[in-house]
C-alpha positions as CSV (number, residue, x, y, z in Angstrom):
1,X,-24.7,29.7,-0.3
2,X,-23.9,33.2,1.3
3,X,-20.3,34.3,0.5
4,X,-19.0,33.1,3.9
5,X,-19.5,29.8,2.5
6,X,-18.6,29.6,-0.3
7,X,-15.2,31.5,0.3
8,X,-15.4,28.7,3.4
9,X,-15.9,25.9,0.8
10,X,-13.0,27.0,-1.9
11,X,-10.5,27.4,1.3
12,X,-11.5,24.2,2.1
13,X,-11.0,22.6,-1.7
14,X,-7.6,24.4,-2.2
15,X,-6.7,23.1,1.7
16,X,-7.3,19.6,0.4
17,X,-5.5,19.6,-2.7
18,X,-2.6,21.2,-1.8
19,X,0.3,19.6,-2.5
20,X,1.9,19.9,1.2
21,X,-1.0,19.1,2.3
22,X,-0.6,16.0,4.6
23,X,-2.3,14.3,7.5
24,X,-1.0,12.7,10.8
25,X,-3.4,10.7,12.0
26,X,-3.5,9.5,15.8
27,X,-3.2,6.1,16.0
28,X,-2.8,4.0,13.2
29,X,-6.7,3.2,12.6
30,X,-7.7,6.5,12.1
31,X,-5.4,7.2,8.6
32,X,-6.8,7.8,5.7
33,X,-5.3,5.9,3.0
34,X,-5.3,6.8,-0.9
35,X,-7.4,3.7,-2.6
36,X,-7.9,2.8,-5.9
37,X,-8.3,4.7,-9.1
38,X,-6.8,7.9,-7.4
39,X,-3.3,9.5,-8.2
40,X,-0.8,8.9,-6.6
41,X,1.1,12.6,-5.3
42,X,4.4,13.3,-5.3
43,X,7.2,14.2,-3.8
44,X,10.8,13.9,-2.5
45,X,12.0,11.1,-1.5
46,X,15.7,10.1,-1.3
47,X,18.0,6.4,-2.4
48,X,21.0,4.7,-0.4
49,X,23.1,8.2,-1.4
50,X,20.5,10.6,-0.2
51,X,20.2,11.6,-3.3
52,X,16.7,13.3,-4.4
53,X,14.5,11.2,-6.1
54,X,11.5,12.4,-8.2
55,X,8.2,10.0,-7.1
56,X,6.4,10.7,-10.4
57,X,9.7,10.7,-12.1
58,X,10.6,6.9,-11.0
59,X,7.0,6.0,-10.5
60,X,6.3,6.7,-14.3
61,X,8.6,4.9,-16.1
62,X,7.5,1.3,-15.6
63,X,4.6,0.3,-13.3
64,X,5.9,-0.1,-9.9
65,X,5.3,-2.3,-6.3
66,X,5.3,0.6,-4.0
67,X,5.6,-0.3,-0.3
68,X,5.9,1.0,3.0
69,X,7.3,-1.0,5.7
70,X,7.7,1.2,9.0
71,X,12.1,1.0,9.9
72,X,15.2,-1.1,9.9
73,X,14.1,-2.5,13.4
74,X,10.8,-3.8,12.7
75,X,11.4,-7.8,12.1
76,X,7.7,-8.1,10.4
77,X,9.0,-5.5,7.9
78,X,12.3,-7.4,7.2
79,X,10.4,-10.8,6.5
80,X,8.0,-8.7,4.3
81,X,11.0,-7.5,2.7
82,X,12.9,-11.2,2.0
83,X,10.0,-12.9,0.9
84,X,9.5,-9.8,-2.0
85,X,12.8,-10.5,-2.8
86,X,12.5,-13.7,-3.5
87,X,9.8,-13.4,-6.5
88,X,11.1,-10.4,-7.3
89,X,12.6,-11.4,-11.1
90,X,8.7,-12.4,-11.9
91,X,7.7,-8.8,-11.0
92,X,10.6,-7.4,-13.3
93,X,9.5,-10.5,-15.7
94,X,6.4,-8.8,-15.6
95,X,7.3,-5.3,-16.9
96,X,7.1,-3.8,-12.9
97,X,9.3,-2.3,-10.0
98,X,9.1,-2.5,-6.6
99,X,10.6,0.5,-4.6
100,X,10.3,0.1,-0.5
101,X,9.9,2.9,1.4
102,X,10.2,4.1,4.9
103,X,11.4,6.6,7.0
104,X,14.2,5.6,8.1
105,X,17.5,7.1,6.9
106,X,19.5,6.2,4.2
107,X,22.3,4.6,5.6
108,X,19.5,2.8,8.2
109,X,18.7,1.8,4.6
110,X,21.8,0.0,3.3
111,X,21.6,-1.7,6.6
112,X,18.2,-3.6,5.4
113,X,19.3,-3.9,1.4
114,X,22.9,-5.3,2.9
115,X,21.0,-7.8,5.6
116,X,18.1,-8.8,3.2
117,X,20.0,-9.1,0.0
118,X,17.4,-6.6,-1.5
119,X,18.3,-6.1,-4.8
120,X,15.2,-3.5,-5.5
121,X,14.8,-0.1,-5.1
122,X,14.2,1.3,-1.4
123,X,13.9,4.8,-1.2
124,X,13.9,7.3,2.1
125,X,11.1,9.3,3.4
126,X,12.6,10.6,6.8
127,X,10.4,13.4,5.8
128,X,6.9,11.0,6.4
129,X,5.8,13.7,4.0
130,X,5.3,11.0,1.0
131,X,3.1,8.9,3.9
132,X,1.0,11.8,5.0
133,X,0.0,12.6,1.8
134,X,-0.3,9.2,0.5
135,X,-2.4,9.3,3.7
136,X,-0.5,5.9,6.0
137,X,1.1,8.2,8.5
138,X,0.1,8.4,12.1
139,X,2.1,8.7,15.5
140,X,2.8,5.6,17.3
141,X,2.3,5.0,21.2
142,X,6.1,5.6,21.9
143,X,5.4,9.4,20.1
144,X,6.7,7.9,16.7
145,X,6.3,8.8,13.0
146,X,5.1,5.8,11.1
147,X,3.6,5.2,8.4
148,X,1.0,2.3,8.4
149,X,2.2,-0.9,6.4
150,X,1.0,-0.9,2.9
151,X,1.4,-2.1,-0.6
152,X,0.9,-0.4,-4.1
153,X,1.1,-1.4,-7.7
154,X,0.2,2.2,-9.9
155,X,0.4,1.5,-13.5
156,X,2.5,4.4,-15.6
157,X,0.5,7.4,-14.6
158,X,0.2,7.6,-11.1
159,X,-3.2,5.6,-11.5
160,X,-3.4,3.0,-7.7
161,X,-4.4,-0.3,-9.2
162,X,-4.3,-2.5,-6.7
163,X,-4.1,-1.8,-2.5
164,X,-3.6,-3.4,0.2
165,X,-4.0,-1.3,3.8
166,X,-3.2,-2.6,7.3
167,X,-3.2,-1.5,11.1
168,X,-1.5,-4.4,12.4
169,X,1.4,-4.6,11.0
170,X,1.5,-8.0,11.8
171,X,-0.4,-8.5,8.7
172,X,1.4,-8.3,5.6
173,X,0.1,-10.0,1.7
174,X,2.2,-12.8,1.0
175,X,4.7,-12.3,-2.1
176,X,2.1,-14.4,-3.8
177,X,-0.5,-11.8,-3.8
178,X,1.2,-8.9,-4.8
179,X,2.7,-11.4,-7.9
180,X,-0.9,-12.8,-9.1
181,X,-1.9,-8.9,-8.7
182,X,0.8,-7.8,-11.0
183,X,0.1,-10.3,-13.9
184,X,-4.2,-9.5,-12.8
185,X,-2.8,-6.0,-13.3
186,X,-0.8,-6.8,-16.6
187,X,-3.9,-8.4,-18.2
188,X,-6.0,-5.4,-18.3
């Protein structure tokens, strides 16, 4: 292998492993989501009071159900968040925490929390940094950068144990499916 090839491969490797590396796909069907068995990258998100929250720190506290949703304006997202609220106590009884993440500002997230009477954690990824690192970010037909709706079940080491990612924003996993996935994860 020539020195140029070695140098080129080294640079590519550094870029791929960089903590700032993120990809914004040209459409929802072109995303490359983080898969089972891989570790969730770190990022800083913001809570309802606009205070920073470290992803690694919060997910190390309990196994986590992480929901990526498009925003407070999305009726499918609101339906999913409300449905998850219905099984939240059962998921919490299994030792999990629920973390919902969107590119909404903390002010808009508060509206979602109030509207759906959510009792779980809702965080802002307004810069879309975390969704990008998770391989979920794309640019839609209105030139907005959004996450593809996704659900991840992550253990306290940050490893993805279950994921559901669908570029069709109208199709979401049922709350019962997520509850069953959490139950199965606890059994292992």
